[in-house]
ZAFIKE-643141 format. One record per residue (C-alpha): residue number from 1; x, y, z. Coordinates in pm, whole numbers, plus 32768, in hexadecimal, padded with zeros to 4 digits. Example, Ala and Ser with C-alpha at 12.3 -4.5 7.8 and 13.67 -1.06 7.14 Angstrom:
BEGIN
  resi     u     v     w
     1  84CE  7E3E  830C
     2  8557  7F96  82CA
! end
This chain:
BEGIN
  resi     u     v     w
     1  59D5  7921  5808
     2  5A09  79A2  5987
     3  5B3F  7951  5A2A
     4  5B36  78CE  5B72
     5  5C11  7935  5C8A
     6  5D1C  7853  5D01
     7  5CFF  78F3  5EA8
     8  5B8B  788D  5EA3
     9  5BB9  7705  5E2E
    10  5CA6  76EB  5F46
    11  5C09  768D  6098
    12  5C32  77A4  6184
    13  5D6D  7780  6265
    14  5D4A  7758  63DC
    15  5E2F  7798  6511
    16  5EE3  7658  6533
    17  5E5E  75F1  6671
    18  5D13  7646  6605
    19  5D44  7542  64F6
    20  5D9D  7439  65D6
    21  5C81  74AD  66C8
    22  5B87  7466  659D
    23  5C55  732E  6547
    24  5C2F  7298  66B4
    25  5AAC  7319  66AF
    26  5A78  7279  6570
    27  5B17  712B  65E0
    28  5A6E  70F1  674B
    29  591F  706D  675C
    30  58E6  70F8  68BD
    31  596B  7272  686C
    32  5872  727F  6765
    33  5773  720A  682A
    34  57BB  72E5  696A
    35  57D4  741D  6862
    36  568D  73E0  67D5
    37  55D3  73C3  6913
    38  5687  74F0  697F
    39  5626  75CD  685A
    40  54B8  7535  6870
    41  54A4  7578  69D1
    42  5515  76EA  6978
    43  5406  773D  689B
    44  52C7  77BF  68BC
    45  5219  768C  681F
    46  52A7  75D6  696E
    47  520F  76DE  6A35
    48  5094  76DB  6974
    49  509A  7564  697C
    50  50E5  7551  6AD2
    51  4FC9  768E  6B4A
    52  4EA3  75D6  6A5E
    53  4F04  747F  6ACE
    54  4F19  74AB  6C42
    55  4DE1  7588  6C32
    56  4D16  744A  6B70
    57  4DB5  7365  6C83
    58  4D4E  745E  6DAE
    59  4BD6  74B1  6D0E
    60  4B9B  7356  6C4B
    61  4C80  721B  6CB9
    62  4C5E  7210  6E24
    63  4B7A  728E  6F73
    64  4CB5  72E3  7036
    65  4DCB  7304  6F45
    66  4EC0  73BB  702D
    67  4F99  727D  70B8
    68  4FC0  71F3  6F8B
    69  502A  734D  6EEA
    70  50EC  73C9  6FC4
    71  519F  7249  6FB0
    72  5199  7291  6E37
    73  51FD  73F6  6E3A
    74  532E  739B  6F41
    75  53C5  727B  6E7F
    76  53AC  7352  6D4A
    77  5458  7471  6DEA
    78  5574  736A  6E30
    79  55C1  72D7  6CF0
    80  55A6  744C  6C5E
    81  5695  74F5  6D42
    82  5768  73CE  6D15
    83  575C  73F0  6B85
    84  57A7  7587  6BAE
    85  58EF  7531  6CA0
    86  5954  7422  6B90
    87  5921  7515  6A78
    88  59D1  7639  6B81
    89  5B0B  7560  6BBC
    90  5B32  7503  6A39
    91  5B2C  766C  6A1C
    92  5C1A  76C5  6B05
    93  5CEF  75AF  6A62
    94  5CD5  7604  6921
    95  5D12  7785  6960
    96  5E50  771B  6A31
    97  5EE6  763F  68DE
    98  5EA3  7784  6823
    99  5F59  786A  692A
   100  6064  7776  6931
   101  6096  7772  67DB
   102  6070  78D6  67A1
   103  6184  78FB  6894
   104  6277  7825  67EB
   105  6242  78C0  66C3
   106  626F  7A3E  6730
   107  63BF  79BD  67D9
   108  643F  78FE  6693
   109  63F5  7A50  65D2
   110  6492  7B24  66F9
   111  65BE  7A46  66B4
   112  65BD  7A83  6571
   113  6580  7BFC  65A1
   114  66B3  7C09  667C
   115  678C  7B29  658D
   116  6721  7C41  6472
   117  676E  7D61  654E
   118  6898  7CD5  65BD
   119  6911  7CB0  6430
   120  68BB  7DEF  63C1
   121  6951  7EA9  64F8
   122  6AAB  7DF0  64A2
   123  6A84  7E1F  6306
   124  6A4E  7F7A  6361
   125  6B74  7FAA  6450
   126  6C61  7EF0  6333
   127  6BB1  7FEC  621B
   128  6BE8  80FF  62FA
   129  6D6D  8095  6332
   130  6D80  804E  61D5
   131  6D16  81D4  6186
   132  6E1D  8240  6262
   133  6F20  817B  61C8
   134  6ED1  81EE  60AF
   135  6EB8  8376  6107
   136  7017  8351  61AD
   137  70B6  82B1  6064
   138  7012  83EF  5FAC
   139  7086  84DD  60AC
   140  71E0  8469  60B1
   141  71FE  845A  5F42
   142  7194  85CE  5F1F
   143  7292  8644  6022
   144  73C3  857A  5F68
   145  733B  8632  5E0B
! end
């Protein structure tokens, strides 16, 4: 019977900010829609569909497609640029939240390391003093004997 690795059974652990971001993304329908549109608009499928669609429109659908085509392309560009900016703003907020979290954690670690270093220094000095005191007693005994 094969034994399963307990680490494989656990879901992957995420940075706390990533986990919060994923939870917020999963709970907000507008965010999911914006992400889906942005993901699709950034794909080659989007480019291929538009190339075929615009070519068919110009060649088959209208005798003079330029005014309507210009309007459609301009409106699409406005909406797509808005989706890109929404994504960039969300990414910037995510990166800032992650940087803030990491800064707090690093400051806490620095404080802990500083406290440990001071405690080690204090114990080393105390040990050194005890050793010196022990050597003084041993040398005093030798002199008296």
